[in-house]
C-alpha positions as CSV (number, residue, x, y, z in Angstrom):
1,X,-4.3,-2.5,-16.7
2,X,-4.9,-6.2,-17.3
3,X,-4.2,-8.6,-20.2
4,X,-7.4,-10.6,-19.6
5,X,-10.1,-9.7,-22.1
6,X,-13.6,-9.7,-20.5
7,X,-15.7,-8.6,-23.4
8,X,-19.2,-10.2,-23.3
9,X,-19.6,-10.2,-27.1
10,X,-16.5,-12.5,-27.4
11,X,-18.4,-15.3,-25.7
12,X,-21.4,-15.2,-28.1
13,X,-21.7,-16.6,-31.6
14,X,-20.6,-19.8,-33.3
15,X,-17.2,-21.4,-33.3
16,X,-16.7,-20.5,-36.9
17,X,-17.4,-16.8,-36.2
18,X,-15.1,-17.0,-33.2
19,X,-12.3,-18.5,-35.4
20,X,-12.7,-16.0,-38.2
21,X,-12.8,-13.1,-35.7
22,X,-9.7,-14.5,-34.0
23,X,-7.8,-14.8,-37.2
24,X,-8.8,-11.3,-38.2
25,X,-7.8,-9.9,-34.9
26,X,-4.4,-11.6,-35.1
27,X,-3.7,-10.6,-38.7
28,X,-4.3,-6.9,-38.3
29,X,-2.8,-6.5,-34.9
30,X,-0.2,-3.8,-34.0
31,X,0.6,-5.4,-30.6
32,X,4.3,-6.2,-30.5
33,X,3.7,-9.4,-28.4
34,X,1.3,-10.8,-30.9
35,X,3.5,-10.0,-33.8
36,X,6.4,-11.7,-32.0
37,X,4.2,-14.8,-31.5
38,X,3.3,-14.8,-35.2
39,X,7.0,-14.6,-36.2
40,X,7.8,-17.4,-33.8
41,X,5.0,-19.6,-35.1
42,X,5.9,-19.1,-38.8
43,X,9.5,-19.8,-37.9
44,X,8.8,-23.0,-36.2
45,X,6.4,-24.1,-39.0
46,X,9.2,-23.4,-41.5
47,X,11.7,-25.3,-39.4
48,X,9.4,-28.3,-39.3
49,X,8.9,-28.2,-43.1
50,X,12.6,-27.9,-43.8
51,X,13.4,-30.7,-41.3
52,X,10.9,-33.1,-42.9
53,X,12.2,-32.3,-46.4
54,X,15.8,-32.8,-45.2
55,X,15.0,-36.2,-43.7
56,X,13.3,-37.3,-46.9
57,X,16.2,-36.2,-49.0
58,X,18.6,-37.9,-46.6
59,X,16.7,-41.2,-46.9
60,X,16.8,-41.0,-50.7
61,X,20.5,-40.3,-50.8
62,X,21.3,-43.0,-48.2
63,X,19.4,-45.8,-50.0
64,X,18.9,-46.8,-53.6
65,X,15.1,-46.4,-53.4
66,X,13.3,-43.5,-55.1
67,X,11.4,-41.5,-52.5
68,X,10.9,-38.7,-55.0
69,X,10.1,-39.9,-58.5
70,X,11.7,-37.8,-61.3
71,X,8.5,-38.3,-63.3
């Protein structure tokens, strides 16, 4: 058994079709390795977002400037 996919139909079609097909394949997968990669990706994305927000709030607290306008 190999992990390399050698399907001929995967090489045909446009880039948009390949992207949509890839997203669909990843979103409905039951493969535990792919699910783990999805969790890891979303976790790293969340970590990046929270880190950026923390830096912005730290800059606002450290200085008298208004990074976020109260509106």
